[in-house]
Structure formats: C-alpha cells, structure tokens
N, C-alpha and C positions, 0 to 999 in steps of 0.2 A: 446719862440720869443715873444715878446710885440709890440702891432700897433703901426706904427710910423704917417703913412699918405696916403692916397688914389691915385692914379696914375692912369691916362688915359687907357684906352683898358682893364680893367678890372684888374690890376695890383696893388698891392700893397706894398708898404716901410714895414717890422720889424724889431723891433732891436733885435740882437742876446743879447741873455742876459746869456746864461753858456756855458762852456766849449765841452759840449756833443752835445750841438746847433752850433758850429762854427765848431765840426769834421763831422757832416754829410754835412754843407753848403763844406766843401775843397772836400767832399767825392762825393758829388751832382756837383760841379763845376770844379773838376777838376785843383784846384789853394791851396795855403798856407796860406789862411785864418788863419786856426786852427793855427796857429806859430804863427801866430802876435797876434792874441788872449790867448794864452798862454805870452807869453813876457809882452805884457801889461798887465795883472792879476796880475801877479808876479810883478813888478813897482808901481800898485797901493798898493798892499800889502803889501809890503814893505813899504810905503813913510805912511803907517795907525798911528797916537799916540793913545795909549787905552787911555780911560779917566781913573780915578782913580777906587781904590773897591778893592771888592773880585776878585781873580782870574777867578774866572768863568763867573765873567763880563766883562772881558779883549775883549769879538771878538765882546760885545756890540757895533752897529754902522759900523761894520767891510764894511758890504754887503754894505748898502749905501753909505759908502766913495768907495768902490772898482768903484759901478753905477757912483756917482760922477766924478772919477777922471781919470774915462778909456775911452779912444775914442769908439766911439761910433762904431759899428760893426754892417750893415744892409742888410737884405738882399730884392729882390725882386722879389715877387713871384708872376703867377697867378692866378686864378680862382681853376685851379687845384691843385695849391702848386707846379708848377714847376718854379725853382730858375734861373732867366733872369741875374741878377747882384750882385755885392757883393760890399759896400763901407765901409771905413772905415772916420770917419769923428771925426774932435777934439772933445775933452770933452765936454759933455752938448751939443752939438752943435753948437758951437760958435766961432767967429773965431779968430783963432789964426795964424798971421802968419808964427811963427816959424813950424807949424804943415801940416805936407806933407799929402792933404788928397789923398786916392787913392778910383777909382772905376772901377770895373773888370767884364767884363765879364765868359764866359764859360774859360775854359781851359787859362786862362789870356787872353782872344779877348779885342777886343773893344767894349763895351757895349755901347756905342752912336752911331752905326750904325743902330741899332733896338727899343733904348731906350731912346732916346736924350728926349721923355717928360715924361716920368717918371722920369729921372735925373732931368727935369727943377721943376716938381712939388716937388721933397728934396728940390731941391736948394731952393724955393718960402719956402715952409715950416718952412726952418732953415736959410733963410736971407743969403744963403751963396754963395758964386762965385764959381760954380762946372761946369768951361767949359771947355772941351774934352784938352785941352791946357796943365791944369793944375792938373787936376785927371787922366788922363788917363796914365799910367808910361812910354809904350810903344810911344807915339804918335810919339813923334823927330824919331823913330827905324822906325815906319809904315812909316814916310815920309822921308826916306833915311839920316834922319839928325845923325844918330848915339848917342851917347850920353851915359851917363854911368848909364841907369836903367838896 
C-alpha cells in the first residue's frame, strides 16, 4: 500500500497496489473489491504495447503502464490499521465522465455516515466530486428509489 493523503480523526487513505492487498481489503471489508481489482488489472495488462527489443525486454514498463491505466483502488485506515472505506477512482485520479466512481464501507455499507470528512479530504486531494449521490452505488436503494444497482 502506498500513502495517498491524511484525513481527519487520525485516518489515512492508501492506494492498494497489488492483488494481495485487494484480497485482504475484500476480506477485511466483506465486499468484492478484489474482483474489480483483478478485472481492471487484466484490462490494463491487455492494453500494454511492449516496445521493441529482445524478448526478455518485452515487459519493461508493464508495471508502470498498469499503474497508469488502472483505476485507483484506495482504502481508508485508522491509526490501528482498521479499514473503514474502500474507493475506486478513475485512473490517475483524474476526472472522467465515463468512469463510475465507487466508495463503499464494510459489507457495501454507506461510508458517508461515519467518514464523510475523510471522503471530503480525498475529494480535495484529487479535485474530484465525491458526493454520496454520485459515488455510493446503493444510495437510491437506501432512499427507497430503486435503481439498477
């Protein structure tokens, strides 16, 4: 995991960089972030165009390409390492109107109830709109509005 930004109340956002970290996050938070991490990693790997050169040089740059092309998978942790929320942001943390940002708590619960201030810190860091209505996929269902989530 790599540090991203500090948040209020002693919490910190970290980037999940490996499949192992994504699996651990899924286990801690009781949700399926590992599935999405794997899917996005495969897509980024398939989009890699190796440069010329010897066969053993073909994968030079693959890791950097994957880091650049994959969405950002983030975890919010407290000082004791307890996970509080998981976020999936657009690649490079840059606004993309076609990308569906997702932020969830444990068991896909609403992370905004307890961690809105931490989510605001993340929004400020990346200059993204991370409003509940946009990012929490079960928001409409929670309001009784149905939807296709």
